[in-house]
N, C-alpha and C positions, 0 to 999 in steps of 0.2 A: 163752636168757633175754629174749627179746623175748614169746617165747609162755608164757614163767612168769609176768609181767608183765601180760599180757593176761588168764590164766586167774585169777590172784591179785585183779585187779581185778573183773571177773567176779565172784567172789566174796562179795569185799565190798559189792559192788551187790545183789547176791541176799540177803544178810543185811540189808541196809538195807530190801530190800522186803520181808522176812520182819518184820523188827522192826515195822513200821508194821502187819502186818495181824496177829499173833500178840505174845501178851503172853511175854516168857522173863525168868529171873534175872538178877537187876541182877550189875552186876561187884562189886560190895559184898558181894552177898550177904542175905540173908534177907529178902528184898524181891522183886515182879516188878515190868518195866517195858516199856513200848514196847505193842503191841496198838493197834487202832479208840479206846479208850475215852481214853488218853494221849496220843492224836497228834492223833487230831481234836479234842479239848478245847484244847490246845496251837494248835493252826491255827484252832480258833476265838479264842481271845485272842490270836490273830498279826494276824488281819484286823477284829477289833474296833478297836485299836489304830491300827495304821495306817488306819479309814476315819475313824476322829475326829480323828487329825493331818491327814490328808488334808484332809477337810472343814473344820477351822480355817484350814488354810493357804490355801484355796480363799475361807473368808469375809473372812479380812483382805487377801489381795493381790488378788486379781480387782479388789472395787470400787478399790483404790487407785488400779494400774496402768491400767485403763480411763478414772479421771479424769485422770491424768498424761496417759494417750494422747490425750484428747478435747479437753483445752484444750492440746496441746503444748507442756506443761511439764514441766518434773522429767525433763529423761531423766540427767542427772547422777547423781540422787539413784535414779532407777531403777536404770540401770545396775549403778552403785555397791553399792548394796543388793545385787544380783542378783552380782557378783563376791564381794562379801566375805560374801556367807551360803554360796557352794560353797566357799571357805575355810575354811570350821568344820571343823577334825574332829570323825567322828561319835562318836569314843570318850569323845574330850574335854568335848563337851558334853552326854552322859549322865552322866558321871561328876560335871561342875559339877552341875547339877540334882538330881542325888543326895547330894552331899553340901552342897549350900546353898540347896535348895528344899526337898528330899525325896522318899523314893519312892512308888510306889503309879501308876495309874492316869492321874490327871488329870497329873501332872507329867512323866512319859515321853511325855505327848501332846501337852502344850506343849511339850518339846524335841525332837521328831520334828517337829514343824509349823514351827518353825523351818528347819529344811533343807530345808522343800518349799515356803516363801514364795519364796525365789529365784528359781527356773524361771520360777513363776505371775506374779512381779510383772513381772519383764523380758519376757516372753513378752506378756502382756497388754497392756503397753503400748507394745511393738514393733507389734503387731499393729493396734491400732487407730490409731496414728499416723499408719501408713501406711498406711491405707483411703485411695482414691482423692481427690482434695478433690473432683473432679468431683462423684461418687455424692453428696458429705456436701454439699453447694452446690444440686443440684437439691434435696435434699429438704428444704433450708431454705425456695426459692426453693416448694414445695407447702405453705407453712406451719407444718412440723413445728418443734417447739421442743427445746430440747435435751437433753432424757430420750425425746423420742420419737427424735431422730437418731440416739444410742446404741443404745438400744434395737431399732429398724426396720432401721437401715444398718450403723452400725460392728461393733456384736456381732457380729452373721450374716458379715458379711465377714471379722471377726478370728476365726473358730472356728476354722480351720486352724492357725494361730498359735499360739491360747492354748490351744489342746486339747493341741498339744505339747507347751506348759509343765508343762501338767497331767501328762500321762504320766509326763514325765521326773520330775516332783515323787514322784508315785505307786512310781513304782520306787524310787526315793531312799528311800522313807520304807519301802516294805514288807521292804526289803534291811537295812535297821539296826533296824531293830523287834526282829531279834534280837538286839541289845546291848539290848533293855531289861531282858533277864533279869538285868544286872550292877542296874538300878536297883530291884529287888524285885518287876518284872511279869513272871509267864509267859508266855513267847512259846514261840516254834519253836526260840529261842534255848536253853534249854533243855538240848533234846537237844545242840545242835552244841558250848554250851562245857561242859558236863557230860560229859565222855567217859572218866571213871575212873568213873561209874558205868552209860553208856550205854555207851559201849565206840564201838568204829568204827563199829558197825550203826547205834546211834544218831545219831551225829554225821554220816554221810551219810545216814540216815532223814530227818535235819533239811534239810538241806542240799538233794534230792529235793523235799521238801513247798515250800519256800520256793520255789527254782524256777520250782514248778509254778505257785503261787500268783501269783508278777511275774509268768507267760505269760500266764494269767487273765486277769487283771487290765489287762495292758495292751491283750488281745485285745477286752476287754470298752472300757475307754476306747476305742479304735480304732472300734469299732460305734457307741460314743456320738457321735463324731466325725463318723462317715459322716450319725450321721439328722438333728445339729445344723447340716450344711453343707448351704447355700443350693442348690437344682437348680441355679439358674442358673450359679454359682461351678464347680460340682459339669460341669457341661458344658461349659465355659470353658476346666478347667483339663485334662480328654480329651482336647479338640480340640487342645490346646499340647500335650497328650503326643504323641496323630496326627503333628502338624506337623512336632515334632519326629524321630519316628522315619522321617516320609517323607524328610527332611531327607539328602543323602549326605555319607558321612562326609568330610574335609579328603582322606583317603587313596585314598576313592572316584572324586573330581573330576576330568575328563579335564582332561588339563596341556596347554595351548594353548602350541603351538610359538615359541621367540624370536623376535620381529619383526628385520627384515635389519638392520642396525647401521649408523649414519649417517655 
């Protein structure tokens, strides 16, 4: 039974790859589906709404989180909004936007941006607020003013934390963009939600494409984080990791013989 299951899984995966690169007859008949033209068109639409939503989320959440972190105020607001945003059901949000605001690219972009705001807002606040106070005071002692301190000291040192939030938001958005099909916007979700038309091969093909997009986007943002992180911070982190590897583990430390009892 196990061998048959694995064979069936390989067959479905092979059919999905064939669906991506070759057209085939739809389950409903009378038309053809799949192939590079349709799959890559839907991929382009998926990426379009993802980048628009991520850009809107960054535009709203990043300045807000940085400002709150710079002034060390609004911690409860930043954390509460972050937690509340994570609790919003994606499907319910898409359905609400479709029912009460409307369908289309702009409305879906707004709904997906709402999902991306919480991690960016929270991480921006945490990253900036936890910057070493000595570095900030040294910058002010050199004559830097508020915006200069933010741009030259706080933001560069907070890059790893901020980018972690952006990466989380990006994965949330690109995965949830599949539900945009329910709001009248064609994405790779068409393949996943249209099993009666595209069959199992189409469903798996859509899932494969979304997974590849998510991995590619994650790697791209990780590379951007590496570029934006100051060199001194990279060296400091590398040194800390090297020291942690050199420290003996608790079970490797020599045990001392107990002293004589009084």
